[in-house]
N, C-alpha and C positions, 0 to 999 in steps of 0.2 A: 504494500500500500504506500502511495506517495503522500508525504506530508510537507506542507509549506508553512512558514511563519510570516505573518504579515500584519497590516494595520487595517482596521475597519474604517473605511472612509465614507460609508453611507449605510444607513439603516432605514428601511421603509417596507411596510407591508409584510413583515416577517422574513424579508430577505436581507442579507448582510453582504456588502460588497467589500472584499478584502484585497488591498494592494500588497502584492508580494513581488518585489523587484519590478519588472516591466509588465507583469500580468495582473489583471483584476479578476478575482474569482467571485462568482455569484453563489452565495451559500445560504443554506438553512442552518439552524442551530440544533444541536443534539437535544433530545428531550430531557436529559439529566439536568440541564440548566434550570428548566422550569421546576423540576422536582426539588432542586436546591434553592429555589427562590432567587436565582441570579439570571440577569439578562445581559447579553453582550451589548456594549455601547459603542457608539462612534468614538474613536480614539483608543479603543482597546487593542492591545497587541494580542494576537490569537494564533493558535495552530489550526491549520486547515487540512482536512483529509480530502485529497483530490479524488473526485468520483470519475469524472470524464472531462477532458478538455479544460475548460475554464469554469466548470461547476464543481462545487465541493460542499463540505459540511464543516462548520466550526466545531472542533472537537475539544478545544481547551482555551480558556481565557487566562493569559499570563498575568502575574500579579500587577495590580494597579497602584499608582502612587496617590491618586485622588479620583473622585467622581462627583458629578453633580446630578441631582435628580431632575431638575428642570433649569436649563436645558439638559437633556440626557447625554452627557459627555464624560469621557474618562481621560486621565493622564494629561490634563491641561497644564501648560507651562505659563501661559499669559491669559488673563481675562481683561479684555478692553471694555470698560463701562462707557457706553456712549450716551451723551446728553446733548442738548442743544441750547444755544443762547436764548432762544425764544421759540414759541410755537412748536412743541410745548415748552413752557418755562422750566428751567432746572429745578429739581426738588432735592435739596441737600440730604434729607433723611433717606430717600430712596437710593441716592448715589452712595451714601456712606454705608447703607445696609449691604449693597452689592459689593463694595470694596472690602467690607468686613468679611463677607462670605469667602471672597477670594483668599484673603489672608488666612482665614480659618482652615481652608483646604490646602494651604501651602502653594497657592497659585500667585504668581506675580500680578499685582493689580496695576492697571494704567487707566487713565481717564482721557477720553476723546471728546472734545467739544465741537459740535457741528454748527453750521449757519453763522459763523463768525462775521460774515458780511452784513448780518442784520442787527448786530449789537456787539458790545464789548464782553470779552471773556475775562476781563481783568479781575473781577471779584473771585471767580473760581480759581484763577491762577494764583491769587494771593493765598487762598485757603489751602490748596493742595500742594503748593510749593513748600509751605510751612510743614505740611504733613509728610513730605518726602516722597510723594507719589508722582510719578511721571505724568505730565499732562501735554496733550497735543491739541492744537486748534486747527480747524479746517474751514475753508470758505466755499460756498457754493459757486462763487464767481471767479475763482482762480484755483491754481494747484497748490496753494499755500498749505504746508504741513503734510501733503500726501507722501512725498518721498521719505520723510522722517518716520511716518507710521509704517510704511512698507519695510523699511530697514528694521524697525523695532519688532516687527512680527514675522521676520523672515526665518526664524529658527524655532523648532519645536512646534507644539500644537497650541493655537490661540483661538479664542472665541470672542465675538462681539455680543454684548448683551445690553439691554436697555429697553425702555418703554417704547411702544409703537409710535411712529411719527418722528423719531429723532434722526432717521436717515441712515440706518445701518446698511441696508442693501445697496443704496445709492453710493455710499462710501466704499463698500467692497468693490463695486463696479469700477470706481475710480482708481482703487489700488491695483486692480488687475482687470482690464477690460474684457479679457477672455471669459470671465465668469458670466456676464450677461444675466444677472439675477433680476427677477421681477421686482419693480419698485412700486411704491404706493400709488403713483400716478397711473402706471400700467394696470395695476390691480383694479383700480376704480373703473377704468375703461372696460375691463373684462368682466366686471361685476363679481369679483371673487372675494368680497368681504374685506375685513380690516387687515388681517395678517398676510404678509406677502410670502413668508417662508413656511413651507408646508412640512418639511422634514429636516432632520439634521444631516448635513453633509459637509465633509472636509474637502477643501480646495487647496491644491498645491500652490505655495507662494515661496519664491526663492528656491534655493537648492535643497534645503532640508526642512522647510517649514510647511505647515498646513494651517488653514484658517477655516473656522466654521461660521456660517451665518445662522443665527438662531432667532426664533420668533420673539417679538416683544412680549414682556410679561409684566404684571403689576406687582406692586409691593406686597399686596395680599398673597399672591401666589408664591412670591419669594419667601415670605415668612412661613407659609404653610409647608413648603418642601425643604427648606434649609434652615435648621435650628442651631443657634449658638447658645450654650449655657451662659448664665450671668458670670460664672467664675472664669470663663474662657474669653469673655468679650474684650477685656482690656488688651489682651494679646493680639487682637484683631485691629487695633489702632496703632500702627508702627511708631508714631511719634510719642506714644506713652512709654515705650520700652526703656528709655533712659531714666525714667522716674519711678516706675512701679515698684522697684525694689527698695526705694528710699523712704517709703511711707512709715510713719511712726508706729502704726499698729498693723499686725498681720490681718489678712482678710479684709483689707480696706476696699471699699466699693468705688473709690475715686469719684464720689458724687457730692458728699457733704461733710466728710470727716475732717476734724481738726488734725493737723499734722500730716495731711495728705500731700505728697510731693507732686502729684499730678495737678492738684488744684493750685499749688504754689507756682508751678510752671505755667498754668493757665493765667494766673494773675500777673505773671511777669511777661506775658505776651509770647511765650515759647510754644504754646498750643493755641490753635485758633478757636475762638468761642463757638463758631459754627460746628466744628468737629466735636467739641465737648458737649454741645447741646444734642447732637445726634447720638453720642455715646450715652448720655443720660436717658434719652427717650428709648433707645434700644435696651438699656439696662432695665428700665421699668417694665418693658414688654417681656424680657427674659425672666423676670421675677415671677411672672404669671404662668410660666410653663410648668405643667405637671409632669412628674416622672414617667407616667404611663405614655405621655405623648412622645417621649424620647426613645421608647423601645423600638429597635430596628433601625434607628437612625445611624 
């Protein structure tokens, strides 16, 4: 029996398309995955049992370094959170929730701000430069920022995520025109509803990079599928790292306590108030999570 090792680059309708060298195999998955409650995901490295020609069966999922439930992706290296200057206006809490999830999963977070021709991205640049998170701005009227993003995402597996309307598919088309992904304008003409991306698929970018376009999703969906415990939340704000070990009391929540080094850094302007406000809001939400909700997470 011939076995190949490859990368799942597309998953749709129960079929998995695995890139192994120059060959793409169309595969079904073995029933044992369903029995074990595991599903192959885009981004998984897998072993394929070749049945005939370019058809096969996914026989083994190799160990993952991370996985997201929505969008369903594995082994991500970079998560690009896409927001826009306006239409829709940026929501700092939603942005920070997505960035926190990336950090929680061990994924490099970056922020991409679209529609810079319609307004200033200065406030966002101020917030996230202080947080140490890479930020790129792009304009709909020029190629500003496109080359920089292309370079930043040209290694490993990357994904774009963000709410509907911020221009993810349009941006991907500009990064690589071969993709020809459906945009919102096209979708409206064809009467296909709000979301333009129907399945998860990885597209080759650069020599050893892949990028996924993912459907827009709301903060409600994000919180439903990706949970961060309150004890883990501070580690998901990288600008807190220098201070969390200096608090006067162990178990500090970094919200109201006297002797909190994070709050001192906030007062000294070393942590941006917008980021700490998001942290407090997410901490309050995390306090409400019940242990039974965390089973299987």
